[in-house]
N, C-alpha and C positions, 0 to 999 in steps of 0.2 A: 503494498500500499503507502507507493511513492507522495510525499508532498508537492506536489507542482503550487508556487506563489504565482499571485499577476499585480503586476502592476504596468499603469495605465494613464493616460491621458484622455479617457473616456466619460468620465462622470458616470453617474447613476438615471441618470433621468432616461436613458434610450438602453434596448434590447442590447448591445456591444459587451457589455458583459455576459451577462447571462450566456447568450449567442457561443462566447466562449467556454464557458463553462460547459454547456449544452454538450460540445462536441469533443472534448475532452470525456468528460463520461459515457457519451458515445462510441469511443475504442477503447475504456478503460472507467467499468463502473464501481471501480475497489479505489481510485484515485481521493486524494486526501487534499480539496482545492484550500488554500489560503491569501485574503487578499489583501494585501500592502499596501497599494492606496489606491485608486482611481482617479484620484482629485490633482493629481498632476497637472499644473499650468497646460495648456493646447504647445504641442511639436517644442513645451520647455525640456530637450533631452538633457542638462548640466543638471536641472532641477530631477529629474525620473535617476541620472547618475547617481548623485547623492542623497538621493532616501535608500536606493537601493543599494548604496555602499554601509549606512548607515548601520545597515538591520544586517545582511547576508550571514556574518559571521554567527547572529544569535539561534541561525540552523540548523539542522544536522545535519549528518555528512548525508551527499543521495541526492538532497534536496534537486528541485530543479525548480528555479526561477525565468520563469516567463515574461519579460518586456517589454511593454509595444508603444513608445510615443514615436513616431515614423512618421513625421515630412515626404520623404521620400515614399510612402507606399505607390505600388504602378510600376517605379520608376527602374532604371538597373543596378540597384542599389543590392546587395547578397542579404541572406537568410543565413543565419550563420549560430552554430551552437561550441559555445564556450564552457570548454574545461577546466576547471581553476576553483583551487580551495578544497576540492570532494566534493564540490556541486557543481552542476549543468545552468548555463544561462544562454536561453533564444530568445530572440532576439530580431530584430534589422541592425546591422550593420552599419553604427553613424554613431558609435561612441559611446554611446550606453555602458559596455563595461567596462570600458579602459580604466575608468579608475579601481576597479578591483583586482584589473593586474597586473597596472601598476606598483597597488599594494602587494600583491603575493608574487610577484616579481616571476614565480611561472605559471603557463599557461597553455593550454592547445584547444585552438579554433578550429572549425573548419564548415568549407562554404555545404547549403545544402541544396544537393541537385538533384536527387533523385525524386523522385515528384509521386512516388508509393508512397510517400510517409504525408501527402499533403490533402486538402482533400479532392473531388475528383474534379470539380468546378471550382477552381479560386479567380475569384474579388480582384478588380484591378484594386478597391478601395480598400478594402475592408482582411489583409495578411493576418489579421489576428485571429479569428476566426478560420479563414483559409487555409496557415501558413504554418505559423508559430505553434493553435493550440494543441491540432494533430502532431505537430514535431514533442512532442513537452509526453502528450501521451500514448502515443506510439512508445516515448523515450522510458515514458513509465512501464512499462508493460515489456520490455527486455529489450528492445530493440538498440545495438549497439552503434558508436559510435563509426566506428565505418563503415557501415550500410548508408551511411546520409550523403555521403559527399567528399567529398578531397579535403586534406588540410590544406587550412592559408596561416602565411607567414606575417598578414601587412592589413591587420583589422582595424580600422578607421579610428582614430584617439583623439582624442577630446586636449584642447591646453595642458601642463602637464599638471597633476595634484598638487603636487610640493611648491611650498615656494623659490623663489629663487634667494642663495643663499651666497655672500662677496663676502671677503675678509673683515670688513666690516659696516655688515646691511646684510638688514635681513627682508627681504620685499616681498611680503605678504598680499592675499585678496580674501577677502568676502569670499565666497564658494556657495554659499547658501540666506534668505534669513526664511526663520518661520513667523509663525503663523501671529509671537506670540509677539513678534518684530527681532529675536534674538541674534545675532551677524555673528553666522557662525564664517569664522575666517579658514585658511590650510595651516593655519598653524600646530602642533600639539609643544606638548611637553618638553620634545626633545630639544626643541630647537632656542630651551631656555635653559642659561645656563646656575646650576646649584638652588635657590628654594622656587618654586613654579612663583613667581609674580612677584619677586623677590626685587626694588629696582628697576622693572623693563613698565617698559610705555610704548601704545598702541597712538600711532597717527594717522589720522583717515580724516581727511576733508579738512584739513584745517585743525581740526578739534584733537584734543588728547586725552587717549584713557591710559590712569594709571595705580585707579584700584583693584583688589583684587579677593574674590569674595570665593569661599569651599560652598556655599551651596544662597537661594534666589533671596531669601530673606534674612545673613544672615545680617548683624548690628553692622553698620555703615560709618568706616571711623573720622570721619567728615561731613559735617553736617550737609557741607555743596557738594556733595559726589552728586550725580546721578549718575554715571554711567560708571559699569567696572567690566572685569573680567573674571572669567571661567571657565573651566573645565566643565564641557560640556560629555552628555552619555553618549555621545559617537565618537571622542577622544578627541574632541576637533576644540582650540582656547576659542573661545566665543564672546561676544562685545554684549553686554546686555541690559537691562535697566529695571531694579525693581517697579513692577506694576503698571509699568509702561515700558513703547516700543523704543527699544535703544536706536532703531533707522529708522523711523523717524527725526530723532532726535538727532542723531547725523545727517538726515537725510541722505543716502544713499542709498546707492543699489548693489546688485549680487555682481559682480568684477570690480569694484571701488577700491585702487590701492590700502593695502595698511603694510604700516610700516613700522616695526619693531625694535626697538632700543632700550639701551641700557642694560639689559643682560641679556642679549643673543648672544646662544655657545655658536662663534664661528665655526669652529669644526663640523658645524650638519649641512651634507647637502641634499635639500630635500625630505 
């Protein structure tokens, strides 16, 4: 009874997610389907990549992840299956899985060319149902990877996950803003020297963040402190504001630059 997760930008107002589940269950009625989220903003590949990156380690070995945020549906972009971290990732070759591959280091990818594992009639607008759902279902039923198609060495990659580190600077960026307005950077504890947060500051959009908290409601050391750093549950340093949106206070968007100063570990590379 393999676990198959679904992550899409389809929302829940339409039939799309249910159709994918129906296809999976028609092929393998014993499959266990878990919804990660279907609220990814439309066509937002980086948001999908981050959400999958943040939770794939929470699933057991053998899990099959289906991620469908696919602006190139119907085009010549490849359908791929990536084997990484003892799990499988099924979806379009548009960078969705590149941050996981970058973090793990080792992976194998296959271009799915064997049409026997697709639906008989493949729509040009709904590969989630007609391509990726059946591939995942067949894998969960015991289909081997080498039956799907050839190995590929050049899967599409998003911009590198890690920050740019030099001898005298760490240039990071905001990689995600969650629904609370917390700004998740691509910094981790490994980019800090000594005690986490001690003597460090983050400079973003001409504002400087110096405070560090272990949890959101921790007593603030200064009465005028609005923003602070915190180590988030996904393992990244976040900029947060208690009971407020840090993104609104800073007037930032995903992709905006963040400079770490004061306690950067210069020997770290990414």
